[in-house]
N, C-alpha and C positions, 0 to 999 in steps of 0.2 A: 450309567446305562449307555450303551452304544446307540448311535443314531440309526435311523432306518430310512431308506429311500424306496419309493414305489416306482417301479419301472414296468410299464405295460400291465398295470393292475397287480403286480407281484411285489410284495414288500421284501426288500433285500436288507439284511442286517449289516450295519457298518462295523463289523468285527475284525480286529486284527487276530493274529494267530493266538496270542496269549488269552485274549477274550473268548475266542472260540473254544479253546481248551478248558478255560475256567467254567464256561457255560455248560459244556459237556460233562465236566466233573460234577457240577451242581445237579444235573439231571440224574446222574448215576447215584450220587450220594443220597438224594431224596427219593430214590427208587421211582422217579417219575418217568413214565413212558414219554418219549419224545421222538419226533422225526426231524432229522437234520438233512437239509438238501442244499444243493448249490445251483447257481445259474451261470451260464456263459452265454455268448451270443447265439450259439446254436439252439440252446434250450429256450431262450427268449423268442427266437424266430419260430421255433416249433410251437410254442405256446400260443402264438398269434392265431394259428389255425386249429388248435386243439384245446377247446374249452375245458376238457377234463384235466389236462396238464396245468392250465392256468389255475383252475380251482384247487387242485392238489397243492401247487406251490404257494398259493395265497393262504393256505391253511396249515402249513408246516409250522413247527415250533421255532425253528431257526433256518434261515436261508442266507447263505453267504455268496460272495462274488468269487467265481472261479473263472475269471477271464478279464483280460485288460479292457476288452470292449465294453464290458459292464461298468467297470470303473470309469472309463471315458464317458459312457452314456450318462452316468450320474453327474459327472462334471458338466456336461452339456445342459443338464436339467438344473444346474446351479447347486448341486449337492456334492457331498464328499463321501467316498467309500475308500477304505484303506486299500493298499495294494492287494491284488488278487491272491488267492491261496488255492492250491490244488489239494486233493485228498491225500496225496503223498506228502505234502508239507506238514500235515498234522497227524 
């Protein structure tokens, strides 16, 4: 199982591309409804002043890093996230 890093009360899954694709396929194959979201610095900054966004992101099924700033933020916190992915990557 991939690691998870909490940044500003938002859990970010430490998934690389193959893990994200595998998890997505699991959701599809099990016919499980799932919400997949991403965070980048803009999203995290917006969430600071928007408790609804923070709550939404804290409760999604999968949240991955779509920004080098998020990966760097995890590093500053002493945690590891794989390189960022964009929606176009997968």
